[in-house]
C-alpha positions in Angstrom: 0.1 0.0 0.1 1.4 3.5 -0.9 2.1 5.8 2.1 0.9 9.5 1.6 4.0 11.9 1.2 3.5 15.4 2.7 5.8 18.1 1.6 6.4 21.4 3.4 4.5 23.4 1.2 1.3 21.1 1.6 1.6 21.4 5.2 2.1 25.3 5.0 -0.9 25.5 2.9 -2.9 23.6 5.2 -2.1 25.5 8.1 -2.7 28.8 6.3 -6.4 27.5 5.3 -7.1 26.4 9.0 -5.7 29.8 10.3 -7.8 32.0 7.8 -11.0 29.8 8.5 -10.6 30.5 12.2 -9.8 34.1 12.0 -13.0 34.5 9.6 -15.1 32.6 12.2 -13.9 34.7 14.9 -14.6 38.0 12.9 -18.1 36.9 12.0 -18.9 36.0 15.7 -18.0 39.4 16.8 -20.0 41.0 14.0 -22.8 39.1 14.3 -23.2 38.3 18.1 -20.4 40.1 20.4 -20.6 43.6 19.0 -24.5 43.8 19.9 -23.6 43.1 23.4 -20.9 45.7 23.7 -21.3 49.5 24.2 -21.4 51.8 21.3 -18.0 52.4 19.6 -16.6 55.8 18.4 -15.0 53.8 15.6 -17.2 54.4 12.4 -16.5 50.8 11.2 -17.3 49.2 14.3 -20.3 51.7 14.9 -21.8 50.6 11.4 -21.3 46.9 12.5 -23.0 47.5 15.8 -25.8 49.0 14.3 -26.5 46.9 11.5 -29.4 44.7 12.0 -30.4 43.1 8.6 -27.0 42.0 6.8 -25.8 39.5 9.5 -29.3 38.2 10.3 -30.1 37.1 6.7 -26.3 36.1 5.7 -26.5 32.7 7.5 -29.8 31.6 6.4 -29.1 32.6 2.7 -25.7 30.9 2.9 -27.0 27.5 3.5 -28.9 26.8 0.3 -25.7 28.0 -1.6 -23.6 25.8 0.4 -26.0 22.5 -0.1 -25.7 23.3 -4.0 -21.9 23.9 -3.6 -21.6 20.5 -1.6 -23.7 18.5 -3.9 -21.5 19.9 -7.1 -18.6 18.9 -5.3 -19.6 15.4 -4.7 -20.9 15.2 -8.4 -17.5 16.3 -9.8 -15.6 14.0 -7.6 -18.0 11.1 -8.9 -17.4 12.0 -12.6 -13.7 12.3 -11.9 -13.7 8.9 -10.3 -15.5 7.2 -13.1 -14.0 8.9 -15.9 
């Protein structure tokens, strides 16, 4: 049986993807949940995020159908690649 080989570039790319995902999750949690619990900020960007009550409320529910479609297309492309 063949053993998988990992190069340093693959390892670095994997860590970069994981770190980017964690940072994106933390920023979204701040924008959607934590900013509403804090007092109003004087920074214009943080103030607009705190007072935005429509965008983040609709972001997650509207992202789910797109994610389902993309997961299906990924599965379909892997099946077509495997059996080609």
